[in-house]
Structure formats: C-alpha cells, structure tokens
ROVEX-893225 format. One record per residue (C-alpha): residue in three letters; x, z, y. Coordinates in pm, whole numbers, plus 50000, padded with zeros to 5 digits. Each point is the difference from the previous one (the first is absolute). Example, Ala and Ser with C-alpha at 12.3 -4.5 7.8 and 13.67 -1.06 7.14 Angstrom:
BEGIN
+------+-------+-------+-------+
| resn |  east |    up | north |
+------+-------+-------+-------+
|  ALA | 51230 | 50780 | 49550 |
|  SER | 50137 | 49934 | 50344 |
+------+-------+-------+-------+
end
This chain:
BEGIN
+------+-------+-------+-------+
| resn |  east |    up | north |
+------+-------+-------+-------+
|  MET | 32290 | 34848 | 16800 |
|  ARG | 50108 | 50253 | 49737 |
|  VAL | 50019 | 49833 | 49659 |
|  LEU | 50068 | 50131 | 49651 |
|  VAL | 50172 | 49737 | 49787 |
|  THR | 49964 | 50089 | 49633 |
|  GLY | 50271 | 49851 | 49782 |
|  GLY | 50198 | 49948 | 50318 |
|  ALA | 50339 | 50057 | 49838 |
|  GLY | 49948 | 49694 | 49780 |
|  PHE | 50071 | 49635 | 50074 |
|  ILE | 49713 | 49863 | 50211 |
|  GLY | 49888 | 50344 | 50115 |
|  SER | 50336 | 50084 | 50158 |
|  HIS | 50011 | 49670 | 50190 |
|  PHE | 49646 | 50065 | 50122 |
|  ALA | 50074 | 50359 | 50104 |
|  LYS | 50304 | 49888 | 50200 |
|  ARG | 49793 | 49725 | 50160 |
|  LEU | 49741 | 50251 | 50122 |
|  LEU | 50271 | 50232 | 50128 |
|  ALA | 50153 | 49715 | 50200 |
|  ALA | 49655 | 49932 | 50149 |
|  GLY | 49984 | 50358 | 50130 |
|  ASP | 49772 | 50151 | 49737 |
|  ASP | 50051 | 50347 | 49855 |
|  VAL | 50077 | 49944 | 49631 |
|  ARG | 50008 | 50238 | 49707 |
|  VAL | 50074 | 49895 | 49641 |
|  LEU | 49858 | 50157 | 49684 |
|  ASP | 50190 | 49891 | 49690 |
|  LYS | 50030 | 50143 | 49651 |
|  LEU | 50354 | 49854 | 49978 |
|  THR | 49959 | 49861 | 49653 |
|  TYR | 50265 | 49756 | 49879 |
|  SER | 49928 | 49737 | 50268 |
|  GLY | 49952 | 50237 | 50294 |
|  ASN | 50328 | 50032 | 50187 |
|  PRO | 50061 | 50226 | 50302 |
|  ALA | 50291 | 49771 | 50093 |
|  ASN | 49741 | 49740 | 50101 |
|  LEU | 49912 | 50223 | 50297 |
|  ASP | 50356 | 50096 | 50096 |
|  GLY | 50071 | 49993 | 50371 |
|  THR | 49636 | 50038 | 50103 |
|  ALA | 49797 | 50284 | 50148 |
|  ILE | 49736 | 49962 | 49731 |
|  GLU | 49898 | 50326 | 49835 |
|  LEU | 50010 | 49979 | 49620 |
|  VAL | 49767 | 50228 | 49806 |
|  VAL | 50056 | 50006 | 49624 |
|  GLY | 49665 | 50004 | 49820 |
|  ASP | 49754 | 49817 | 49779 |
|  ILE | 49688 | 49816 | 50120 |
|  CYS | 49826 | 50136 | 49689 |
|  ASP | 50034 | 50352 | 50148 |
|  PRO | 49719 | 50063 | 50255 |
|  ASP | 50187 | 50292 | 50158 |
|  ALA | 50316 | 49794 | 50050 |
|  VAL | 49797 | 49719 | 50157 |
|  ALA | 49811 | 50237 | 50231 |
|  GLU | 50321 | 50167 | 50116 |
|  ALA | 50184 | 49673 | 50061 |
|  ALA | 49704 | 49833 | 50172 |
|  ALA | 49923 | 50291 | 50234 |
|  GLY | 49958 | 49865 | 50352 |
|  CYS | 50024 | 49636 | 49893 |
|  ASP | 49774 | 49724 | 50127 |
|  ALA | 50046 | 49778 | 49694 |
|  ILE | 50154 | 49974 | 49657 |
|  VAL | 50162 | 49680 | 49872 |
|  ASN | 50032 | 50015 | 49623 |
|  PHE | 50301 | 49836 | 49836 |
|  ALA | 50031 | 50269 | 49732 |
|  ALA | 49962 | 49827 | 49665 |
|  GLU | 50157 | 49924 | 49668 |
|  THR | 50073 | 49631 | 50047 |
|  HIS | 50211 | 49842 | 49728 |
|  VAL | 49815 | 49796 | 49736 |
|  ASP | 50269 | 50046 | 49735 |
|  ARG | 49988 | 50378 | 50035 |
|  SER | 49621 | 49996 | 49981 |
|  ILE | 50020 | 49821 | 49666 |
|  LEU | 50237 | 50267 | 49871 |
|  GLY | 49771 | 50282 | 50119 |
|  PRO | 49675 | 49943 | 50194 |
|  ALA | 49873 | 50358 | 50036 |
|  GLU | 50198 | 50093 | 50312 |
|  PHE | 49891 | 49674 | 50165 |
|  ILE | 49636 | 50099 | 49962 |
|  GLN | 50073 | 50351 | 50125 |
|  THR | 50177 | 49893 | 50318 |
|  ASN | 49827 | 49672 | 50081 |
|  VAL | 49642 | 50109 | 49928 |
|  ALA | 49981 | 50381 | 50006 |
|  GLY | 50255 | 50028 | 50283 |
|  THR | 49807 | 49748 | 50207 |
|  GLN | 49685 | 50205 | 49950 |
|  VAL | 50176 | 50312 | 50128 |
|  LEU | 50093 | 49812 | 50317 |
|  LEU | 49644 | 49874 | 50040 |
|  ASP | 49864 | 50353 | 49967 |
|  HIS | 50239 | 50116 | 50271 |
|  VAL | 49927 | 49726 | 50253 |
|  ARG | 49629 | 50048 | 49941 |
|  ASP | 50024 | 50371 | 50080 |
|  ALA | 50243 | 49952 | 50290 |
|  GLY | 49821 | 49701 | 50156 |
|  ILE | 50314 | 49787 | 50019 |
|  ARG | 50092 | 49646 | 49891 |
|  LEU | 50155 | 49890 | 49670 |
|  VAL | 50181 | 49672 | 49948 |
|  HIS | 50047 | 49943 | 49627 |
|  VAL | 50286 | 49764 | 49915 |
|  SER | 49925 | 49792 | 49692 |
|  THR | 50129 | 49684 | 49833 |
|  ASP | 49915 | 49639 | 49925 |
|  GLU | 50034 | 50086 | 49630 |
|  VAL | 49648 | 50147 | 49994 |
|  TYR | 49863 | 49643 | 50013 |
|  GLY | 50185 | 49903 | 49683 |
|  ASP | 50111 | 49648 | 49911 |
|  VAL | 49889 | 49720 | 50231 |
|  PRO | 50028 | 49630 | 49906 |
|  GLU | 50205 | 49747 | 50192 |
|  GLY | 49830 | 49894 | 50322 |
|  VAL | 49797 | 50322 | 50033 |
|  SER | 50071 | 50298 | 50226 |
|  SER | 49830 | 50338 | 49973 |
|  VAL | 49763 | 50106 | 50276 |
|  GLU | 49901 | 50358 | 50068 |
|  ASP | 49655 | 49975 | 49843 |
|  ASP | 50125 | 49858 | 49670 |
|  PRO | 49933 | 50206 | 49686 |
|  LEU | 50283 | 50225 | 49890 |
|  ARG | 50151 | 49892 | 49667 |
|  PRO | 50308 | 50217 | 49947 |
|  SER | 50224 | 49912 | 49706 |
|  SER | 50229 | 50302 | 49961 |
|  PRO | 49965 | 50378 | 49996 |
|  TYR | 50162 | 50002 | 50346 |
|  SER | 49764 | 49750 | 50161 |
|  ALA | 49700 | 50157 | 49825 |
|  ALA | 50092 | 50338 | 50149 |
|  LYS | 50044 | 49846 | 50345 |
|  ALA | 49662 | 49827 | 49967 |
|  GLY | 49849 | 50337 | 49910 |
|  GLY | 50137 | 50151 | 50320 |
|  ASP | 49866 | 49708 | 50204 |
|  LEU | 49653 | 50049 | 49856 |
|  GLN | 50009 | 50373 | 50079 |
|  VAL | 50077 | 49911 | 50363 |
|  LEU | 49715 | 49751 | 50028 |
|  GLY | 49762 | 50239 | 49824 |
|  SER | 50087 | 50281 | 50241 |
|  VAL | 49942 | 49777 | 50301 |
|  ARG | 49658 | 49898 | 49870 |
|  THR | 49886 | 50343 | 49877 |
|  TYR | 50156 | 50240 | 50247 |
|  GLY | 50077 | 49784 | 50304 |
|  VAL | 50372 | 50072 | 49971 |
|  ASP | 50216 | 49815 | 50254 |
|  ALA | 50217 | 49814 | 49752 |
|  LEU | 50123 | 49647 | 49936 |
|  ILE | 50230 | 49815 | 49760 |
|  THR | 50293 | 49764 | 50034 |
|  ARG | 50113 | 49791 | 49703 |
|  GLY | 50355 | 49875 | 50030 |
|  SER | 50184 | 49728 | 49813 |
|  ASN | 50342 | 50025 | 49831 |
|  THR | 50204 | 50187 | 50259 |
|  TYR | 50378 | 49993 | 50024 |
|  GLY | 50271 | 50125 | 50232 |
|  PRO | 50260 | 50276 | 50046 |
|  ASN | 49954 | 50339 | 49829 |
|  GLN | 49791 | 49870 | 49709 |
|  TYR | 50059 | 50199 | 49683 |
|  PRO | 50212 | 49782 | 49766 |
|  GLU | 49752 | 49968 | 49716 |
|  LYS | 49798 | 49723 | 50166 |
|  LEU | 50110 | 49641 | 49940 |
|  LEU | 50182 | 49919 | 50322 |
|  PRO | 50208 | 50317 | 50053 |
|  LEU | 50064 | 50025 | 49624 |
|  PHE | 50136 | 49646 | 49987 |
|  VAL | 50198 | 50026 | 50324 |
|  THR | 50172 | 50325 | 49902 |
|  ASN | 50060 | 49883 | 49642 |
|  ALA | 50153 | 49677 | 50133 |
|  LEU | 50229 | 50195 | 50232 |
|  ASP | 50123 | 50196 | 49698 |
|  GLY | 50025 | 49700 | 49767 |
|  GLN | 49719 | 50135 | 49781 |
|  PRO | 49733 | 49790 | 49822 |
|  LEU | 49691 | 49886 | 50187 |
|  PRO | 49714 | 50057 | 49749 |
|  MET | 49743 | 49734 | 50087 |
|  TYR | 49666 | 50045 | 49826 |
|  GLY | 49882 | 49703 | 49796 |
|  ASP | 50044 | 49660 | 50161 |
|  GLY | 50021 | 50144 | 50355 |
|  SER | 49707 | 49790 | 50120 |
|  GLN | 49791 | 50295 | 50119 |
|  VAL | 49897 | 49935 | 50362 |
|  ARG | 49991 | 50269 | 50266 |
|  ASP | 49918 | 49995 | 50371 |
|  TRP | 50307 | 50148 | 50172 |
|  LEU | 49968 | 50220 | 50312 |
|  PHE | 50281 | 50159 | 50202 |
|  VAL | 49959 | 50376 | 50030 |
|  GLU | 49995 | 50011 | 50381 |
|  ASP | 49719 | 49744 | 50008 |
|  HIS | 49807 | 50205 | 49746 |
|  ALA | 50046 | 50315 | 50209 |
|  ALA | 49880 | 49815 | 50311 |
|  GLY | 49680 | 49898 | 49824 |
|  ILE | 49929 | 50354 | 49886 |
|  GLU | 50062 | 50131 | 50352 |
|  LEU | 49743 | 49758 | 50144 |
|  ALA | 49751 | 50108 | 49735 |
|  LEU | 50061 | 50364 | 50090 |
|  ARG | 49946 | 49945 | 50371 |
|  ASN | 49734 | 49729 | 50006 |
|  GLY | 49860 | 49950 | 49649 |
|  ARG | 49630 | 50040 | 49926 |
|  THR | 49878 | 50291 | 49795 |
|  GLY | 49920 | 49882 | 49648 |
|  ALA | 50195 | 49677 | 50039 |
|  VAL | 50257 | 49858 | 49760 |
|  TYR | 50286 | 49794 | 50144 |
|  ASN | 50231 | 49777 | 49798 |
|  VAL | 50357 | 50009 | 50132 |
|  GLY | 50194 | 49711 | 49845 |
|  GLY | 50317 | 49814 | 50086 |
|  GLY | 49857 | 49657 | 49925 |
|  GLU | 50320 | 49895 | 49821 |
|  GLU | 49968 | 49954 | 49627 |
|  ALA | 50306 | 49987 | 49778 |
|  THR | 50057 | 50031 | 49629 |
|  ASN | 50220 | 50268 | 49851 |
|  ARG | 50234 | 49718 | 49899 |
|  GLU | 50028 | 49887 | 50363 |
|  ILE | 50072 | 50357 | 50113 |
|  THR | 50269 | 50022 | 49733 |
|  SER | 50161 | 49684 | 50140 |
|  LEU | 50006 | 50159 | 50345 |
|  VAL | 50168 | 50308 | 49855 |
|  LEU | 50272 | 49786 | 49841 |
|  GLU | 50048 | 49801 | 50318 |
|  HIS | 50039 | 50299 | 50230 |
|  SER | 50202 | 50220 | 49764 |
|  GLY | 50235 | 49730 | 49874 |
|  ALA | 49922 | 50113 | 49643 |
|  ASP | 50023 | 49763 | 49706 |
|  GLU | 49686 | 49855 | 49846 |
|  SER | 50116 | 50133 | 49662 |
|  LEU | 49880 | 50344 | 50110 |
|  VAL | 49637 | 49883 | 49974 |
|  ARG | 49857 | 50110 | 49668 |
|  ARG | 49650 | 49903 | 49896 |
|  VAL | 49838 | 50296 | 49828 |
|  GLU | 49670 | 50065 | 49828 |
|  ASP | 49717 | 50002 | 50252 |
|  ARG | 49814 | 50321 | 50068 |
|  PRO | 49646 | 50039 | 49860 |
|  GLY | 49716 | 49869 | 50218 |
|  HIS | 50234 | 49852 | 50262 |
|  ASP | 49793 | 49832 | 50273 |
|  ARG | 50111 | 49645 | 50076 |
|  ARG | 49904 | 49968 | 50365 |
|  TYR | 49883 | 50200 | 50301 |
|  SER | 49900 | 49850 | 50332 |
|  LEU | 49827 | 50155 | 50301 |
|  ASP | 49775 | 49842 | 50262 |
|  THR | 50090 | 50179 | 50325 |
|  THR | 49743 | 49836 | 50228 |
|  LYS | 49817 | 50329 | 50063 |
|  ILE | 50294 | 50202 | 50132 |
|  ARG | 50124 | 49705 | 50203 |
|  GLU | 49664 | 49942 | 50169 |
|  GLU | 49888 | 50362 | 50040 |
|  LEU | 50328 | 50174 | 50079 |
|  GLY | 50231 | 49721 | 50114 |
|  TRP | 50262 | 50061 | 49729 |
|  GLU | 50230 | 49740 | 49855 |
|  PRO | 50326 | 50024 | 49805 |
|  ARG | 50306 | 49933 | 50214 |
|  THR | 50284 | 49999 | 49746 |
|  PRO | 50015 | 49702 | 49763 |
|  LEU | 50165 | 50047 | 49663 |
|  GLY | 50288 | 49782 | 50117 |
|  ASP | 50084 | 50266 | 50259 |
|  GLY | 49885 | 50316 | 49827 |
|  PHE | 50179 | 49942 | 49671 |
|  PRO | 50352 | 49963 | 50149 |
|  LEU | 49942 | 50311 | 50212 |
|  THR | 49891 | 50192 | 49691 |
|  ALA | 50286 | 49878 | 49780 |
|  ALA | 50251 | 50086 | 50273 |
|  TRP | 49854 | 50350 | 50033 |
|  TYR | 50050 | 50075 | 49631 |
|  ALA | 50354 | 49859 | 50013 |
|  ALA | 50080 | 50228 | 50294 |
|  ASN | 49823 | 50312 | 49872 |
|  ARG | 50140 | 50081 | 49657 |
|  GLY | 49997 | 50363 | 50105 |
|  TRP | 49620 | 49986 | 50000 |
|  TRP | 49934 | 49826 | 49666 |
|  GLU | 50299 | 50082 | 49780 |
|  PRO | 49909 | 50372 | 49961 |
|  ILE | 49647 | 49893 | 49902 |
|  LYS | 50117 | 49756 | 49734 |
|  GLN | 50255 | 50248 | 49865 |
|  SER | 49747 | 50281 | 49970 |
|  GLY | 49884 | 50112 | 49659 |
|  GLY | 49634 | 49926 | 50072 |
|  TYR | 50068 | 49642 | 50106 |
|  ARG | 50236 | 49932 | 49713 |
|  GLU | 49749 | 50139 | 49749 |
|  TYR | 49724 | 49777 | 50139 |
|  TYR | 50225 | 49693 | 50010 |
|  GLU | 50112 | 50050 | 49642 |
|  LYS | 49642 | 50047 | 49883 |
|  GLN | 49873 | 49698 | 50190 |
|  TYR | 50278 | 49744 | 49957 |
|  ALA | 50258 | 50095 | 49736 |
|  ALA | 49810 | 49863 | 49700 |
|  ARG | 49881 | 49695 | 50193 |
|  LEU | 50354 | 49916 | 50114 |
|  ALA | 50139 | 50054 | 49651 |
|  GLY | 49752 | 49749 | 49865 |
|  SER | 50042 | 49742 | 50274 |
+------+-------+-------+-------+
end
C-alpha cells in the first residue's frame, strides 16, 4: 500500500510512518514543518518528506499522487497555544481537513483522520466516553478538532467518501515536542528547572504509549469501516500529580522543583475512553503499560539531549515558554 502521512514529521505521525515502512508499505510524508514538525524524527529512514501545507490543495494533490490512502496527523494540537491564538487551529484542523476530504473524494482513496479524546470534553468519575457520545469540546483546540471530525462524518454521509476517525487518548513516548506535560517535566527535571504544575495537579488523563497508538491507527487504516469512529485509549488513568511523581522518581530530581502555578482557563478535569469497539471489531489492545512505557520514555530523553536541547534553546520555544509560564512561576 502507498500511504501519504500528513503531519508525519511530528510526534505520533513519525512513529506511525516508521511503523508502516517496517510493515513493507510505501510511505510518503507531507509536513508543513511548523515548530513541532521535525525532520530529525524521520532520520535514518527511506521515507520521502514533502514540505507542504494540508490547507494547500495543490500541495496535497502533488504529495498524494499515486497513493492508496491518506492518514491525517497534521494539526495544531496544544491547548495552551490555542488559548493564546485560536485562528490557526481553525485553519489547519477544520479547513485543512476539508482540503484532504475534497482530495480523497476526487481521487477515490481512503482517509483516516486522527483525532483526540478531548473532543468529548470533561467526563465524570466512573464514566468513559463512547464513540456515539455528543462532542462537548472545552478549548479552542478541541473545538477545532471536533469541527474537523464533523466535516469527515458529513462527507461520508453526503458524498460517500471512504473516511473514518480514530480518537486517541493522552499519548506519550520518545520524540514528543517538549511543550506537553510529560516531556516538558522530564527535560526540565534533567536540567534542574521548575516543573510548573497547573492548579492542584488532580486532572486525570488516560495515558497511551505512542507505539500502541500507532498500532491502533494502522488497524483502522487496513480494516476499519468507512464512517466509523474508533476510540484508541490506554486504559490507564493517572493524575498530573502522579505523573509528576514518576518524573521525580526516574530523574532523581528534588521535589522542590515542583511549582504549583495558576491553572489554565477551561482546564478539563478528566478524560476517559471506552475502547470496546476497536477491541471487538479490529482486535486491538494496548501492550505497553505505563509502568513500562514511562521508564522507556524518560530514559530516551536522558539519552537524547541532542534532540531536545536545540528545541528548548530556540528562540521560538523560549518565547512561548516565557509567555506561558514566566508570570505564573513568578507568582507561585
């Protein structure tokens, strides 16, 4: 199979692209190479990288020529950045998705649209989101992702497009851009820098190792039903405070580095996914418990300073970090 992976130089997309390559598929990546897209994530592979934007129909058509399917990871994904400026999230996550839908409709090929558990919004203790639940996004990021999801489902219904959706839970692992909680805290701990924990740290997330997430998306690509939505969740819930404790344990950092800072606006308290559908229909299950995946991830960051130090020392990262955390840390 020849597959175009959009956003394939990013975190989950690069792991997925390399997984397909190892399975014998012909893989091409289309990536705009914004701040979180990193060609180094594809180093040492035979994957062709095309630099371009999913919002550009000509770039999509050129990159997807001869492909049997597109798997869409291209998205603006960070909630904090969406609060600072939502417009580009709408552009990429909604308008860009529509460009891809137009192309697969014309070309008669499949689209797998990779989404997030955040589109369901807060869920109370004891409840897990199922695929038919209403979407109740709480942030500009999750609202934009929900908009893209609805475009996919609308195109399937109206035009008969061969498309489906996966919604993953909080994914972690090597090569994750160090603005998300786990890589931010691990790399800060390695450098003896503060760990800025939002609020009381009791926000609950369902943690999923990146290779397990990629395996679920691959099964959806090969065997998923047109028009279906599949939740891909790790089934292991942990609070941000518990993740912080793991960071301290595996880095040897002192607890004094943990700094409680003002919570972000609209912060969801809990996500949880019911994964019965993908388990029963496609035979997927997560294989890497947090107790195994976290040490592997922490060790990778400790051994790969050459990957993350240039990112954290760059002007763009430092500007974002100062804007997001400096005032909060000063007041903590």
